[in-house]
N, CA, C and O atoms as a Tinker XYZ file with bonds, in Angstrom:
   524  protein
     1  N     84.583000   81.318000  106.842000    73     2
     2  CA    84.928000   81.623000  105.559000    64     1     3
     3  C     84.730000   80.409000  104.570000    63     2     4     5
     4  O     85.170000   79.287000  104.822000    81     3
     5  N     84.086000   80.702000  103.514000    73     3     6
     6  CA    83.778000   79.655000  102.650000    64     5     7
     7  C     84.828000   79.748000  101.372000    63     6     8     9
     8  O     85.034000   80.824000  100.810000    81     7
     9  N     85.395000   78.663000  101.016000    73     7    10
    10  CA    86.349000   78.622000   99.811000    64     9    11
    11  C     85.594000   77.883000   98.828000    63    10    12    13
    12  O     85.194000   76.734000   99.016000    81    11
    13  N     85.395000   78.585000   97.730000    73    11    14
    14  CA    84.754000   78.076000   96.487000    64    13    15
    15  C     85.886000   78.341000   95.250000    63    14    16    17
    16  O     86.713000   79.252000   95.254000    81    15
    17  N     85.743000   77.487000   94.365000    73    15    18
    18  CA    86.550000   77.792000   93.175000    64    17    19
    19  C     85.801000   78.833000   92.246000    63    18    20    21
    20  O     84.916000   78.451000   91.481000    81    19
    21  N     86.153000   80.062000   92.328000    73    19    22
    22  CA    85.531000   81.098000   91.455000    64    21    23
    23  C     86.047000   80.970000   90.070000    63    22    24    25
    24  O     87.255000   81.069000   89.856000    81    23
    25  N     85.103000   80.733000   89.019000    73    23    26
    26  CA    85.513000   80.516000   87.718000    64    25    27
    27  C     85.624000   81.910000   87.026000    63    26    28    29
    28  O     84.760000   82.756000   87.255000    81    27
    29  N     86.563000   82.145000   86.269000    73    27    30
    30  CA    86.584000   83.465000   85.685000    64    29    31
    31  C     85.590000   83.705000   84.754000    63    30    32    33
    32  O     85.240000   82.770000   84.034000    81    31
    33  N     85.036000   84.868000   84.632000    73    31    34
    34  CA    83.968000   85.233000   83.709000    64    33    35
    35  C     84.273000   86.146000   82.481000    63    34    36    37
    36  O     84.011000   85.897000   81.304000    81    35
    37  N     84.908000   87.306000   83.020000    73    35    38
    38  CA    85.357000   88.289000   81.951000    64    37    39
    39  C     86.631000   87.853000   81.251000    63    38    40    41
    40  O     87.357000   86.932000   81.624000    81    39
    41  N     86.819000   88.662000   80.145000    73    39    42
    42  CA    88.047000   88.437000   79.515000    64    41    43
    43  C     89.299000   88.892000   80.330000    63    42    44    45
    44  O     90.332000   88.224000   80.287000    81    43
    45  N     89.205000   89.995000   81.048000    73    43    46
    46  CA    90.236000   90.427000   81.759000    64    45    47
    47  C     90.481000   89.518000   83.011000    63    46    48    49
    48  O     91.613000   89.398000   83.478000    81    47
    49  N     89.441000   88.909000   83.517000    73    47    50
    50  CA    89.712000   87.960000   84.727000    64    49    51
    51  C     90.351000   86.693000   84.129000    63    50    52    53
    52  O     91.246000   86.138000   84.767000    81    51
    53  N     89.954000   86.211000   82.968000    73    51    54
    54  CA    90.619000   84.995000   82.345000    64    53    55
    55  C     92.058000   85.322000   82.079000    63    54    56    57
    56  O     92.876000   84.407000   82.168000    81    55
    57  N     92.428000   86.454000   81.783000    73    55    58
    58  CA    93.841000   86.739000   81.460000    64    57    59
    59  C     94.679000   86.868000   82.778000    63    58    60    61
    60  O     95.827000   86.439000   82.897000    81    59
    61  N     93.953000   87.523000   83.771000    73    59    62
    62  CA    94.714000   87.476000   85.125000    64    61    63
    63  C     94.796000   86.037000   85.615000    63    62    64    65
    64  O     95.850000   85.649000   86.118000    81    63
    65  N     93.783000   85.244000   85.505000    73    63    66
    66  CA    93.741000   83.902000   85.947000    64    65    67
    67  C     94.837000   83.039000   85.179000    63    66    68    69
    68  O     95.434000   82.154000   85.791000    81    67
    69  N     95.070000   83.270000   83.987000    73    67    70
    70  CA    96.166000   82.574000   83.223000    64    69    71
    71  C     97.589000   82.893000   83.769000    63    70    72    73
    72  O     98.458000   82.027000   83.872000    81    71
    73  N     97.766000   84.215000   84.114000    73    71    74
    74  CA    98.909000   84.553000   84.895000    64    73    75
    75  C     99.156000   83.846000   86.169000    63    74    76    77
    76  O    100.222000   83.305000   86.462000    81    75
    77  N     98.073000   83.890000   86.922000    73    75    78
    78  CA    98.263000   83.130000   88.175000    64    77    79
    79  C     98.504000   81.732000   88.077000    63    78    80    81
    80  O     99.230000   81.171000   88.897000    81    79
    81  N     97.949000   81.115000   87.132000    73    79    82
    82  CA    98.099000   79.665000   86.758000    64    81    83
    83  C     99.690000   79.342000   86.292000    63    82    84    85
    84  O    100.313000   78.365000   86.705000    81    83
    85  N    100.163000   80.224000   85.469000    73    83    86
    86  CA   101.504000   80.173000   85.012000    64    85    87
    87  C    102.480000   80.384000   86.232000    63    86    88    89
    88  O    103.504000   79.714000   86.367000    81    87
    89  N    102.123000   81.263000   87.014000    73    87    90
    90  CA   102.920000   81.396000   88.257000    64    89    91
    91  C    102.989000   80.146000   89.147000    63    90    92    93
    92  O    104.039000   79.764000   89.662000    81    91
    93  N    101.753000   79.508000   89.301000    73    91    94
    94  CA   101.763000   78.218000   90.033000    64    93    95
    95  C    102.537000   77.244000   89.336000    63    94    96    97
    96  O    103.270000   76.526000   90.016000    81    95
    97  N    102.502000   77.082000   88.019000    73    95    98
    98  CA   103.319000   76.105000   87.207000    64    97    99
    99  C    104.742000   76.367000   87.543000    63    98   100   101
   100  O    105.404000   75.446000   88.021000    81    99
   101  N    105.316000   77.609000   87.328000    73    99   102
   102  CA   106.637000   77.900000   87.573000    64   101   103
   103  C    107.009000   77.545000   89.033000    63   102   104   105
   104  O    108.123000   77.071000   89.258000    81   103
   105  N    106.139000   77.749000   90.015000    73   103   106
   106  CA   106.373000   77.506000   91.360000    64   105   107
   107  C    106.556000   76.093000   91.550000    63   106   108   109
   108  O    107.474000   75.654000   92.243000    81   107
   109  N    105.661000   75.313000   90.922000    73   107   110
   110  CA   105.723000   73.716000   91.137000    64   109   111
   111  C    107.005000   73.244000   90.435000    63   110   112   113
   112  O    107.606000   72.302000   90.953000    81   111
   113  N    107.513000   73.828000   89.251000    73   111   114
   114  CA   108.782000   73.355000   88.803000    64   113   115
   115  C    109.831000   73.633000   89.755000    63   114   116   117
   116  O    110.666000   72.749000   89.948000    81   115
   117  N    109.923000   74.796000   90.420000    73   115   118
   118  CA   111.020000   75.317000   91.236000    64   117   119
   119  C    110.983000   74.549000   92.546000    63   118   120   121
   120  O    112.010000   74.368000   93.199000    81   119
   121  N    109.782000   74.095000   92.929000    73   119   122
   122  CA   109.663000   73.292000   94.121000    64   121   123
   123  C    110.012000   71.830000   94.040000    63   122   124   125
   124  O    110.709000   71.270000   94.887000    81   123
   125  N    109.493000   71.230000   92.973000    73   123   126
   126  CA   109.735000   69.860000   92.717000    64   125   127
   127  C    110.709000   69.290000   91.734000    63   126   128   129
   128  O    110.976000   68.089000   91.675000    81   127
   129  N    111.279000   70.311000   90.885000    73   127   130
   130  CA   112.339000   69.992000   90.008000    64   129   131
   131  C    113.300000   71.284000   89.989000    63   130   132   133
   132  O    113.414000   71.991000   88.988000    81   131
   133  N    113.924000   71.499000   91.098000    73   131   134
   134  CA   114.793000   72.693000   91.180000    64   133   135
   135  C    115.930000   72.618000   90.309000    63   134   136   137
   136  O    116.288000   73.654000   89.748000    81   135
   137  N    116.559000   71.534000   90.110000    73   135   138
   138  CA   117.708000   71.365000   89.105000    64   137   139
   139  C    117.337000   71.675000   87.627000    63   138   140   141
   140  O    118.153000   72.192000   86.865000    81   139
   141  N    116.107000   71.347000   87.262000    73   139   142
   142  CA   115.593000   71.601000   86.042000    64   141   143
   143  C    115.530000   73.100000   85.755000    63   142   144   145
   144  O    115.913000   73.641000   84.717000    81   143
   145  N    114.960000   73.729000   86.887000    73   143   146
   146  CA   114.735000   75.336000   86.900000    64   145   147
   147  C    116.210000   75.965000   86.800000    63   146   148   149
   148  O    116.437000   76.917000   86.054000    81   147
   149  N    117.050000   75.459000   87.483000    73   147   150
   150  CA   118.483000   76.004000   87.489000    64   149   151
   151  C    119.080000   75.746000   86.111000    63   150   152   153
   152  O    119.775000   76.639000   85.626000    81   151
   153  N    118.891000   74.659000   85.456000    73   151   154
   154  CA   119.361000   74.479000   84.108000    64   153   155
   155  C    118.700000   75.534000   83.161000    63   154   156   157
   156  O    119.347000   76.192000   82.346000    81   155
   157  N    117.405000   75.628000   83.337000    73   155   158
   158  CA   116.751000   76.561000   82.327000    64   157   159
   159  C    117.198000   78.014000   82.512000    63   158   160   161
   160  O    117.136000   78.802000   81.568000    81   159
   161  N    117.672000   78.395000   83.782000    73   159   162
   162  CA   118.159000   79.737000   84.047000    64   161   163
   163  C    119.675000   79.816000   83.945000    63   162   164   165
   164  O    120.341000   80.795000   84.278000    81   163
   165  N    120.133000   78.708000   83.461000    73   163   166
   166  CA   121.762000   78.638000   83.323000    64   165   167
   167  C    122.413000   78.825000   84.633000    63   166   168   169
   168  O    123.504000   79.393000   84.682000    81   167
   169  N    121.832000   78.394000   85.697000    73   167   170
   170  CA   122.530000   78.342000   87.035000    64   169   171
   171  C    122.837000   76.932000   87.397000    63   170   172   173
   172  O    122.346000   76.007000   86.751000    81   171
   173  N    123.627000   76.739000   88.397000    73   171   174
   174  CA   124.026000   75.387000   88.914000    64   173   175
   175  C    124.046000   75.419000   90.376000    63   174   176   177
   176  O    124.391000   76.417000   91.008000    81   175
   177  N    123.624000   74.174000   90.977000    73   175   178
   178  CA   123.833000   74.074000   92.402000    64   177   179
   179  C    125.176000   73.425000   92.658000    63   178   180   181
   180  O    125.686000   72.760000   91.755000    81   179
   181  N    125.786000   73.570000   93.822000    73   179   182
   182  CA   127.092000   72.981000   94.052000    64   181   183
   183  C    126.730000   71.825000   95.066000    63   182   184   185
   184  O    125.923000   72.055000   95.966000    81   183
   185  N    127.230000   70.771000   94.950000    73   183   186
   186  CA   126.968000   69.571000   95.696000    64   185   187
   187  C    127.285000   69.827000   97.198000    63   186   188   189
   188  O    126.594000   69.262000   98.046000    81   187
   189  N    128.264000   70.624000   97.550000    73   187   190
   190  CA   128.597000   70.955000   98.916000    64   189   191
   191  C    127.501000   71.893000   99.599000    63   190   192   193
   192  O    127.395000   72.034000  100.817000    81   191
   193  N    126.738000   72.485000   98.685000    73   191   194
   194  CA   125.636000   73.386000   99.193000    64   193   195
   195  C    124.176000   72.990000   98.881000    63   194   196   197
   196  O    123.558000   73.602000   98.010000    81   195
   197  N    123.639000   72.027000   99.543000    73   195   198
   198  CA   122.263000   71.745000   99.288000    64   197   199
   199  C    121.243000   72.806000   99.634000    63   198   200   201
   200  O    120.062000   72.703000   99.305000    81   199
   201  N    121.714000   73.778000  100.274000    73   199   202
   202  CA   120.828000   74.833000  100.641000    64   201   203
   203  C    120.402000   75.649000   99.454000    63   202   204   205
   204  O    119.420000   76.391000   99.457000    81   203
   205  N    121.273000   75.443000   98.363000    73   203   206
   206  CA   120.888000   76.137000   97.071000    64   205   207
   207  C    119.560000   75.587000   96.592000    63   206   208   209
   208  O    118.712000   76.348000   96.124000    81   207
   209  N    119.371000   74.350000   96.692000    73   207   210
   210  CA   118.101000   73.608000   96.323000    64   209   211
   211  C    116.969000   74.102000   97.292000    63   210   212   213
   212  O    115.898000   74.511000   96.842000    81   211
   213  N    117.211000   74.056000   98.507000    73   211   214
   214  CA   116.315000   74.600000   99.499000    64   213   215
   215  C    115.745000   75.906000   99.220000    63   214   216   217
   216  O    114.554000   76.167000   99.390000    81   215
   217  N    116.726000   76.823000   98.736000    73   215   218
   218  CA   116.386000   78.211000   98.344000    64   217   219
   219  C    115.423000   78.203000   97.179000    63   218   220   221
   220  O    114.461000   78.971000   97.188000    81   219
   221  N    115.656000   77.294000   96.085000    73   219   222
   222  CA   114.761000   77.334000   95.100000    64   221   223
   223  C    113.411000   76.777000   95.454000    63   222   224   225
   224  O    112.384000   77.209000   94.930000    81   223
   225  N    113.420000   75.831000   96.331000    73   223   226
   226  CA   112.124000   75.147000   96.695000    64   225   227
   227  C    111.224000   76.044000   97.563000    63   226   228   229
   228  O    109.995000   75.996000   97.523000    81   227
   229  N    111.962000   76.891000   98.374000    73   227   230
   230  CA   111.290000   77.611000   99.384000    64   229   231
   231  C    110.900000   78.958000   98.803000    63   230   232   233
   232  O    109.713000   79.273000   98.720000    81   231
   233  N    111.893000   79.770000   98.394000    73   231   234
   234  CA   111.710000   81.170000   97.930000    64   233   235
   235  C    111.003000   81.217000   96.652000    63   234   236   237
   236  O    110.003000   81.924000   96.522000    81   235
   237  N    111.466000   80.506000   95.706000    73   235   238
   238  CA   110.910000   80.561000   94.320000    64   237   239
   239  C    109.621000   79.727000   94.237000    63   238   240   241
   240  O    108.569000   80.251000   93.869000    81   239
   241  N    109.705000   78.350000   94.601000    73   239   242
   242  CA   108.582000   77.557000   94.528000    64   241   243
   243  C    107.490000   77.838000   95.527000    63   242   244   245
   244  O    106.311000   77.867000   95.172000    81   243
   245  N    107.835000   78.030000   96.673000    73   243   246
   246  CA   106.722000   78.159000   97.778000    64   245   247
   247  C    106.103000   79.551000   97.510000    63   246   248   249
   248  O    104.873000   79.611000   97.481000    81   247
   249  N    106.791000   80.623000   97.321000    73   247   250
   250  CA   106.134000   81.940000   97.112000    64   249   251
   251  C    105.295000   81.884000   95.908000    63   250   252   253
   252  O    104.111000   82.208000   95.993000    81   251
   253  N    105.808000   81.500000   94.794000    73   251   254
   254  CA   105.090000   81.450000   93.596000    64   253   255
   255  C    103.831000   80.695000   93.707000    63   254   256   257
   256  O    102.773000   81.162000   93.287000    81   255
   257  N    103.923000   79.520000   94.273000    73   255   258
   258  CA   102.727000   78.666000   94.379000    64   257   259
   259  C    101.659000   79.282000   95.288000    63   258   260   261
   260  O    100.453000   79.200000   95.059000    81   259
   261  N    102.229000   79.934000   96.387000    73   259   262
   262  CA   101.264000   80.699000   97.326000    64   261   263
   263  C    100.606000   81.832000   96.815000    63   262   264   265
   264  O     99.418000   81.994000   97.094000    81   263
   265  N    101.222000   82.662000   96.086000    73   263   266
   266  CA   100.588000   83.953000   95.451000    64   265   267
   267  C     99.747000   83.515000   94.363000    63   266   268   269
   268  O     98.704000   84.132000   94.148000    81   267
   269  N    100.087000   82.480000   93.617000    73   267   270
   270  CA    99.329000   82.032000   92.501000    64   269   271
   271  C     97.993000   81.386000   92.978000    63   270   272   273
   272  O     96.913000   81.673000   92.462000    81   271
   273  N     98.138000   80.500000   93.990000    73   271   274
   274  CA    96.909000   79.939000   94.528000    64   273   275
   275  C     95.963000   80.878000   95.192000    63   274   276   277
   276  O     94.751000   80.687000   95.098000    81   275
   277  N     96.473000   81.923000   95.886000    73   275   278
   278  CA    95.685000   82.931000   96.458000    64   277   279
   279  C     94.852000   83.703000   95.360000    63   278   280   281
   280  O     93.660000   83.952000   95.535000    81   279
   281  N     95.514000   84.056000   94.262000    73   279   282
   282  CA    94.875000   84.685000   93.257000    64   281   283
   283  C     93.867000   83.831000   92.516000    63   282   284   285
   284  O     92.832000   84.350000   92.098000    81   283
   285  N     94.135000   82.485000   92.327000    73   283   286
   286  CA    93.041000   81.713000   91.706000    64   285   287
   287  C     91.883000   81.388000   92.677000    63   286   288   289
   288  O     90.722000   81.393000   92.267000    81   287
   289  N     92.201000   81.097000   94.007000    73   287   290
   290  CA    91.116000   80.806000   94.887000    64   289   291
   291  C     90.279000   81.928000   95.396000    63   290   292   293
   292  O     89.103000   81.725000   95.696000    81   291
   293  N     90.819000   83.080000   95.505000    73   291   294
   294  CA    90.119000   84.229000   96.044000    64   293   295
   295  C     89.544000   85.072000   94.887000    63   294   296   297
   296  O     88.461000   85.655000   94.942000    81   295
   297  N     90.409000   85.075000   93.801000    73   295   298
   298  CA    89.936000   86.030000   92.555000    64   297   299
   299  C     89.679000   87.444000   92.908000    63   298   300   301
   300  O     88.752000   88.013000   92.331000    81   299
   301  N     90.334000   88.035000   93.722000    73   299   302
   302  CA    90.052000   89.494000   94.074000    64   301   303
   303  C     91.081000   90.353000   93.426000    63   302   304   305
   304  O     92.270000   90.046000   93.353000    81   303
   305  N     90.502000   91.555000   92.917000    73   303   306
   306  CA    91.424000   92.364000   92.116000    64   305   307
   307  C     92.748000   92.748000   92.929000    63   306   308   309
   308  O     93.835000   92.800000   92.354000    81   307
   309  N     92.608000   93.006000   94.261000    73   307   310
   310  CA    93.883000   93.353000   95.024000    64   309   311
   311  C     94.839000   92.296000   94.894000    63   310   312   313
   312  O     96.025000   92.602000   94.770000    81   311
   313  N     94.469000   91.019000   94.906000    73   311   314
   314  CA    95.373000   89.851000   94.943000    64   313   315
   315  C     96.081000   89.803000   93.475000    63   314   316   317
   316  O     97.279000   89.579000   93.296000    81   315
   317  N     95.215000   90.029000   92.565000    73   315   318
   318  CA    95.697000   90.099000   91.304000    64   317   319
   319  C     96.651000   91.204000   91.043000    63   318   320   321
   320  O     97.567000   91.043000   90.236000    81   319
   321  N     96.478000   92.359000   91.707000    73   319   322
   322  CA    97.374000   93.479000   91.640000    64   321   323
   323  C     98.678000   93.187000   92.244000    63   322   324   325
   324  O     99.739000   93.558000   91.742000    81   323
   325  N     98.573000   92.465000   93.409000    73   323   326
   326  CA    99.874000   91.924000   94.096000    64   325   327
   327  C    100.585000   90.986000   93.156000    63   326   328   329
   328  O    101.808000   91.087000   93.058000    81   327
   329  N     99.979000   90.151000   92.509000    73   327   330
   330  CA   100.601000   89.331000   91.606000    64   329   331
   331  C    101.239000   90.057000   90.401000    63   330   332   333
   332  O    102.361000   89.749000   90.000000    81   331
   333  N    100.571000   90.927000   89.894000    73   331   334
   334  CA   101.058000   91.802000   88.774000    64   333   335
   335  C    102.156000   92.632000   89.169000    63   334   336   337
   336  O    103.086000   92.806000   88.381000    81   335
   337  N    102.150000   93.239000   90.460000    73   335   338
   338  CA   103.253000   94.138000   90.982000    64   337   339
   339  C    104.530000   93.221000   91.071000    63   338   340   341
   340  O    105.632000   93.626000   90.703000    81   339
   341  N    104.321000   91.987000   91.572000    73   339   342
   342  CA   105.448000   91.106000   91.784000    64   341   343
   343  C    106.181000   90.716000   90.416000    63   342   344   345
   344  O    107.405000   90.695000   90.279000    81   343
   345  N    105.316000   90.435000   89.503000    73   343   346
   346  CA   105.915000   90.118000   88.073000    64   345   347
   347  C    106.584000   91.467000   87.546000    63   346   348   349
   348  O    107.628000   91.449000   86.894000    81   347
   349  N    105.943000   92.573000   87.859000    73   347   350
   350  CA   106.498000   93.848000   87.269000    64   349   351
   351  C    107.772000   94.199000   87.866000    63   350   352   353
   352  O    108.614000   94.788000   87.188000    81   351
   353  N    108.005000   93.859000   89.190000    73   351   354
   354  CA   109.291000   94.045000   89.762000    64   353   355
   355  C    110.310000   93.026000   89.283000    63   354   356   357
   356  O    111.502000   93.288000   89.123000    81   355
   357  N    109.785000   91.923000   89.080000    73   355   358
   358  CA   110.860000   90.911000   88.397000    64   357   359
   359  C    111.300000   91.468000   87.029000    63   358   360   361
   360  O    112.468000   91.363000   86.655000    81   359
   361  N    110.293000   92.095000   86.251000    73   359   362
   362  CA   110.763000   92.744000   85.083000    64   361   363
   363  C    111.741000   93.842000   85.305000    63   362   364   365
   364  O    112.783000   93.921000   84.653000    81   363
   365  N    111.415000   94.649000   86.185000    73   363   366
   366  CA   112.328000   95.854000   86.628000    64   365   367
   367  C    113.730000   95.322000   86.965000    63   366   368   369
   368  O    114.744000   95.856000   86.515000    81   367
   369  N    113.750000   94.270000   87.758000    73   367   370
   370  CA   115.008000   93.723000   88.185000    64   369   371
   371  C    115.860000   93.294000   86.965000    63   370   372   373
   372  O    117.053000   93.596000   86.913000    81   371
   373  N    115.275000   92.620000   86.023000    73   371   374
   374  CA   115.923000   92.228000   84.865000    64   373   375
   375  C    116.392000   93.480000   84.006000    63   374   376   377
   376  O    117.474000   93.499000   83.420000    81   375
   377  N    115.562000   94.426000   83.990000    73   375   378
   378  CA   115.846000   95.734000   83.170000    64   377   379
   379  C    117.018000   96.406000   83.905000    63   378   380   381
   380  O    117.893000   96.929000   83.215000    81   379
   381  N    117.112000   96.438000   85.257000    73   379   382
   382  CA   118.236000   96.943000   85.893000    64   381   383
   383  C    119.489000   96.201000   85.660000    63   382   384   385
   384  O    120.557000   96.812000   85.693000    81   383
   385  N    119.446000   94.852000   85.413000    73   383   386
   386  CA   120.659000   93.984000   85.079000    64   385   387
   387  C    120.967000   94.338000   83.684000    63   386   388   389
   388  O    122.157000   94.489000   83.408000    81   387
   389  N    120.119000   94.488000   82.797000    73   387   390
   390  CA   120.485000   94.900000   81.421000    64   389   391
   391  C    121.256000   96.177000   81.426000    63   390   392   393
   392  O    122.227000   96.288000   80.677000    81   391
   393  N    120.910000   97.103000   82.179000    73   391   394
   394  CA   121.569000   98.357000   82.165000    64   393   395
   395  C    122.890000   98.388000   83.040000    63   394   396   397
   396  O    123.870000   99.034000   82.669000    81   395
   397  N    122.870000   97.662000   84.218000    73   395   398
   398  CA   124.073000   97.764000   85.080000    64   397   399
   399  C    125.052000   96.574000   84.712000    63   398   400   401
   400  O    126.261000   96.730000   84.886000    81   399
   401  N    124.579000   95.459000   84.236000    73   399   402
   402  CA   125.422000   94.308000   84.209000    64   401   403
   403  C    125.766000   93.852000   82.744000    63   402   404   405
   404  O    126.482000   92.888000   82.472000    81   403
   405  N    125.166000   94.663000   81.864000    73   403   406
   406  CA   125.372000   94.383000   80.415000    64   405   407
   407  C    124.872000   92.989000   80.154000    63   406   408   409
   408  O    125.582000   92.120000   79.647000    81   407
   409  N    123.572000   92.803000   80.533000    73   407   410
   410  CA   123.061000   91.378000   80.484000    64   409   411
   411  C    121.895000   91.301000   79.320000    63   410   412   413
   412  O    120.982000   90.476000   79.360000    81   411
   413  N    122.047000   92.196000   78.372000    73   411   414
   414  CA   121.146000   92.037000   77.263000    64   413   415
   415  C    121.532000   90.988000   76.293000    63   414   416   417
   416  O    122.330000   91.132000   75.368000    81   415
   417  N    120.809000   89.803000   76.639000    73   415   418
   418  CA   121.011000   88.570000   75.859000    64   417   419
   419  C    119.700000   88.175000   75.276000    63   418   420   421
   420  O    118.678000   88.660000   75.760000    81   419
   421  N    119.636000   87.343000   74.286000    73   419   422
   422  CA   118.273000   86.820000   73.811000    64   421   423
   423  C    117.586000   86.228000   74.988000    63   422   424   425
   424  O    116.428000   86.572000   75.224000    81   423
   425  N    118.219000   85.333000   75.776000    73   423   426
   426  CA   117.553000   84.653000   76.815000    64   425   427
   427  C    117.064000   85.611000   77.922000    63   426   428   429
   428  O    115.991000   85.360000   78.470000    81   427
   429  N    117.690000   86.551000   78.238000    73   427   430
   430  CA   117.273000   87.508000   79.235000    64   429   431
   431  C    116.141000   88.368000   78.691000    63   430   432   433
   432  O    115.192000   88.706000   79.399000    81   431
   433  N    116.278000   88.738000   77.312000    73   431   434
   434  CA   115.245000   89.553000   76.782000    64   433   435
   435  C    113.805000   88.686000   76.682000    63   434   436   437
   436  O    112.698000   89.213000   76.785000    81   435
   437  N    114.041000   87.256000   76.461000    73   435   438
   438  CA   112.788000   86.452000   76.425000    64   437   439
   439  C    112.268000   86.431000   77.839000    63   438   440   441
   440  O    111.049000   86.557000   77.955000    81   439
   441  N    112.979000   86.294000   78.922000    73   439   442
   442  CA   112.593000   86.321000   80.333000    64   441   443
   443  C    111.957000   87.520000   80.618000    63   442   444   445
   444  O    110.933000   87.535000   81.302000    81   443
   445  N    112.517000   88.647000   80.111000    73   443   446
   446  CA   111.927000   89.975000   80.420000    64   445   447
   447  C    110.415000   90.109000   79.809000    63   446   448   449
   448  O    109.486000   90.638000   80.420000    81   447
   449  N    110.327000   89.555000   78.533000    73   447   450
   450  CA   109.066000   89.662000   77.949000    64   449   451
   451  C    108.116000   88.802000   78.704000    63   450   452   453
   452  O    106.968000   89.225000   78.842000    81   451
   453  N    108.462000   87.586000   79.240000    73   451   454
   454  CA   107.521000   86.678000   79.946000    64   453   455
   455  C    107.170000   87.453000   81.236000    63   454   456   457
   456  O    105.978000   87.562000   81.524000    81   455
   457  N    108.045000   87.960000   81.976000    73   455   458
   458  CA   107.795000   88.792000   83.163000    64   457   459
   459  C    106.836000   89.833000   82.944000    63   458   460   461
   460  O    105.840000   89.947000   83.659000    81   459
   461  N    107.117000   90.671000   81.894000    73   459   462
   462  CA   106.130000   91.691000   81.443000    64   461   463
   463  C    104.871000   91.256000   81.143000    63   462   464   465
   464  O    103.915000   91.894000   81.585000    81   463
   465  N    104.676000   90.169000   80.393000    73   463   466
   466  CA   103.409000   89.700000   80.130000    64   465   467
   467  C    102.590000   89.198000   81.353000    63   466   468   469
   468  O    101.383000   89.417000   81.450000    81   467
   469  N    103.282000   88.538000   82.249000    73   467   470
   470  CA   102.700000   87.962000   83.479000    64   469   471
   471  C    102.406000   89.035000   84.427000    63   470   472   473
   472  O    101.617000   88.797000   85.341000    81   471
   473  N    102.955000   90.206000   84.318000    73   471   474
   474  CA   102.648000   91.476000   85.054000    64   473   475
   475  C    101.381000   92.137000   84.419000    63   474   476   477
   476  O    100.400000   92.427000   85.103000    81   475
   477  N    101.455000   92.351000   83.121000    73   475   478
   478  CA   100.387000   93.168000   82.478000    64   477   479
   479  C     99.140000   92.469000   82.543000    63   478   480   481
   480  O     98.146000   93.186000   82.660000    81   479
   481  N     98.966000   91.221000   82.494000    73   479   482
   482  CA    97.711000   90.419000   82.489000    64   481   483
   483  C     96.847000   90.710000   83.672000    63   482   484   485
   484  O     95.679000   91.074000   83.533000    81   483
   485  N     97.481000   90.534000   84.968000    73   483   486
   486  CA    96.680000   90.763000   86.220000    64   485   487
   487  C     96.473000   92.190000   86.421000    63   486   488   489
   488  O     95.416000   92.629000   86.875000    81   487
   489  N     97.475000   92.933000   86.088000    73   487   490
   490  CA    97.364000   94.400000   86.355000    64   489   491
   491  C     96.344000   95.130000   85.488000    63   490   492   493
   492  O     95.655000   96.054000   85.922000    81   491
   493  N     96.285000   94.669000   84.243000    73   491   494
   494  CA    95.196000   95.211000   83.326000    64   493   495
   495  C     93.880000   94.935000   83.796000    63   494   496   497
   496  O     92.997000   95.782000   83.661000    81   495
   497  N     93.636000   93.717000   84.392000    73   495   498
   498  CA    92.329000   93.482000   85.040000    64   497   499
   499  C     92.059000   94.150000   86.327000    63   498   500   501
   500  O     90.969000   94.661000   86.583000    81   499
   501  N     93.025000   94.139000   87.101000    73   499   502
   502  CA    92.935000   94.832000   88.410000    64   501   503
   503  C     92.645000   96.332000   88.203000    63   502   504   505
   504  O     91.836000   96.899000   88.937000    81   503
   505  N     93.241000   96.934000   87.293000    73   503   506
   506  CA    92.941000   98.455000   87.166000    64   505   507
   507  C     91.845000   98.721000   86.106000    63   506   508   509
   508  O     91.657000   99.863000   85.685000    81   507
   509  N     91.175000   97.734000   85.708000    73   507   510
   510  CA    89.932000   97.960000   84.909000    64   509   511
   511  C     90.282000   98.230000   83.388000    63   510   512   513
   512  O     89.351000   98.484000   82.624000    81   511
   513  N     91.501000   98.189000   82.943000    73   511   514
   514  CA    91.960000   98.372000   81.610000    64   513   515
   515  C     91.376000   97.254000   80.632000    63   514   516   517
   516  O     90.872000   97.523000   79.542000    81   515
   517  N     91.504000   95.990000   81.145000    73   515   518
   518  CA    90.919000   94.910000   80.473000    64   517   519
   519  C     89.693000   94.482000   81.229000    63   518   520   521
   520  O     89.794000   93.958000   82.338000    81   519
   521  N     88.564000   94.692000   80.657000    73   519   522
   522  CA    87.352000   94.456000   81.441000    64   521   523
   523  C     86.979000   92.823000   81.563000    63   522   524
   524  O     85.985000   92.462000   82.194000    81   523
């Protein structure tokens, strides 16, 4: 199998590629600066539990980097679809929190919009809505 960097050509592919790159950047922050990510999310790690940082580095950082790199390197509609479904479920999780936990705050609404945008861009391309 030959790996080449496939450069995006169409508008839809560029938008999906931007979503994948944003996912990689979020993953890099979670992996290499987990405390910064925690502060941005208004979470905190406890000194007695360093596994909180390990969780951020592995589950958030590793997964985001992995799926983002797969989308960028392979540039296949099904991988972009997986990326879009992942971000779509992140949006859905926040929506459940708004309804169940009364978490309708400006910060949560902003995170919901970001998740929705990062879902719509690759899904629009994968489903042929954005050519």
